N, C-alpha and C positions, 0 to 999 in steps of 0.2 A: 180350707187350705189343707194341703197334704204335703208331705216331704218326699222328695225323689232323689235317688242316688244317681250321680252323673259324674262325668269327667270333663273338667274345664282346663285347657292348656296341659293336658296329660296327667292331671292330678285329680284323685277321687275326692269329691265334695258332696255334701247334702244340700240340695236346693229346696226352697219352699215355693210352691206354686201359688199363683195369684191371678186375678183378673177374670172372673167368671162371667159366663153368659147368664143373663137373668138376675134375679134378686139374691139367690142363695146358693150354697154349695150343694153338691149331690150327696146322696146318702152313703154310697160306697167310695172308698178311697180311689179305686181304679177309674170309676166314672168321673170322679173329681179331677183326677190328673188329666183325663182325656179332654176336658173342656177348659183347661187352664190356658191363659194367653201369655203369661210371662213368668219369670222366675226371680226369686230374691236370693242373693248370696249373702251369707252371714258375715259379720265384721271380721271375725277371726280368720275366715277363709279368704276374705279380700286381701288381707295382709299377706297370707301365704301365696296367693296367686299373683299379687301385684297388679291388680286390675286398675287401669286408668279410665277415667270418665271420657266417653266419646269413642273409645276404641271398639273394634269388632272382634269377638272371640267365637270359637267353635265349641258348642256344647254337645257332648255325646251322651245321649240318654237311651239306654237299651239298644245300642247299635245304630241308632239314628243320629246323624250329624245335623245340628241346627246352628245356623249363623245367627248371632245375637249381638245387639249393640249394648254397651255398658252405659247405664244411666245412674245418676246420683239417687240415693234413697235415704231412709231415715237413720240417723245416728251411726254413720260409718258403713252401713251395709249398702250393697249395690243392687240395682234392678237390671236384669238381663231381658231385653226386649227383642224377641225373635222377629225375623223378617216376615215369616208366615203368621197368620192370625191364630190358628190352633195347631201348634207344632207337634203335639203328641196324639193328635186325633187318629192318624193312620197306623199307630203302633198296635201290634197284636196284644190280646189280653194276656197271653203267656209271658211276653216280654215285660208288660207293665207290672205284672205280679212280682217279677224279680226286682224291679227298680223302685217300686212304691214302698216307703218305710211306714210301718204302723198299721 
């Protein structure tokens, strides 16, 4: 799992990536982000963004706009499930370096 800086509903938030292909994560955070399938929004940010379960939001990561459906997740946090399977796959390495945290 790695963290990615993004904008949801025009507000800057940090999302956690999840849902990897294969058994384990990649060794570098950039390759890790590239193969992620979905994002987790932290509970404190869910309150700030007022995300409703079942709604569709636009997530802006590194200039790429991704449509995602809001799902229920653990202990108040929310899962953002994009329409495409690997949403960050086509993003350039230069843009990914700017948005990957850590």
